[in-house]
C-alpha positions in Angstrom: 0.0 0.0 0.0 1.4 3.4 -1.0 1.7 6.3 1.3 -1.1 8.1 -0.6 -3.4 5.2 -0.2 -2.8 5.1 3.5 -3.5 8.9 3.8 -6.8 8.5 1.8 -7.8 5.6 4.0 -7.2 7.7 7.2 -9.2 10.7 5.8 -12.2 8.5 5.0 -12.1 6.9 8.5 -12.0 10.4 10.1 -14.9 11.6 8.0 -17.0 8.6 8.8 -16.5 8.9 12.5 -17.4 12.6 12.7 -20.7 11.9 11.0 -21.8 9.0 13.2 -25.5 10.0 13.3 -28.1 9.5 10.5 -31.5 11.1 10.0 -33.7 8.3 8.6 -37.1 8.9 6.9 -39.6 6.1 7.0 -42.4 5.3 4.6 -46.0 5.9 5.5 -49.4 5.6 3.7 -50.5 9.2 4.3 -48.1 11.7 2.8 -47.9 12.5 -0.9 -44.6 12.4 -2.9 -45.0 16.2 -3.4 -45.2 16.8 0.3 -42.2 14.6 1.1 -40.1 16.2 -1.6 -41.1 19.8 -0.6 -40.3 19.0 3.1 -36.9 17.4 2.3 -36.0 20.5 0.2 -37.0 22.8 3.0 -35.8 20.9 6.1 -32.7 19.0 4.8 -31.7 21.5 2.1 -31.9 18.8 -0.6 -31.9 19.7 -4.3 -35.2 18.8 -6.0 -33.5 15.8 -7.6 -32.1 14.5 -4.3 -35.4 14.9 -2.6 -37.2 13.0 -5.3 -34.6 10.2 -5.2 -34.9 9.9 -1.4 -38.7 9.9 -1.6 -38.6 7.0 -4.1 -36.1 5.1 -1.9 -38.4 5.5 1.1 -41.4 4.4 -1.0 -39.8 1.2 -2.3 -37.3 0.3 0.5 -39.3 1.5 3.5 -36.7 4.0 4.7 -33.8 6.2 3.6 -31.1 8.1 5.3 -31.8 11.7 4.3 -29.0 13.5 6.2 -25.9 12.5 8.1 -23.9 14.6 10.6 -23.6 15.9 14.1 -26.5 15.2 16.5 -26.9 18.9 17.2 -27.7 19.6 13.5 -29.9 16.6 13.1 -32.2 17.0 16.1 -34.0 20.2 14.9 -34.2 18.7 11.3 -35.8 15.5 12.7 -38.3 17.5 14.7 -39.2 19.6 11.6 -39.9 16.4 9.7 -42.0 15.1 12.5 -43.9 18.4 12.7 -44.6 18.1 9.0 -46.3 14.8 9.6 -43.4 12.6 8.4 -42.0 9.6 10.1 -38.3 10.1 11.0 -35.7 9.0 13.6 -32.0 9.7 14.3 -29.8 6.6 14.4 
């Protein structure tokens, strides 16, 4: 393994450990795609394309990580998703 490969591996490990928390959105039978997309754009600062992709993943897989990061950043975002009638949890 070259020195560069070792450095890249260390950087990836450090990045992963600093973003140990994930905001997960769960599927439900009540909210429309438009509502979910709009809410993800507003709350998670997604692009329209990213929000649409996440909504499709939630629909077909049952859940999707919509944001990763520090717990202090994710808590108010999770609460905003819940306030909008969506099902979300921080892991």
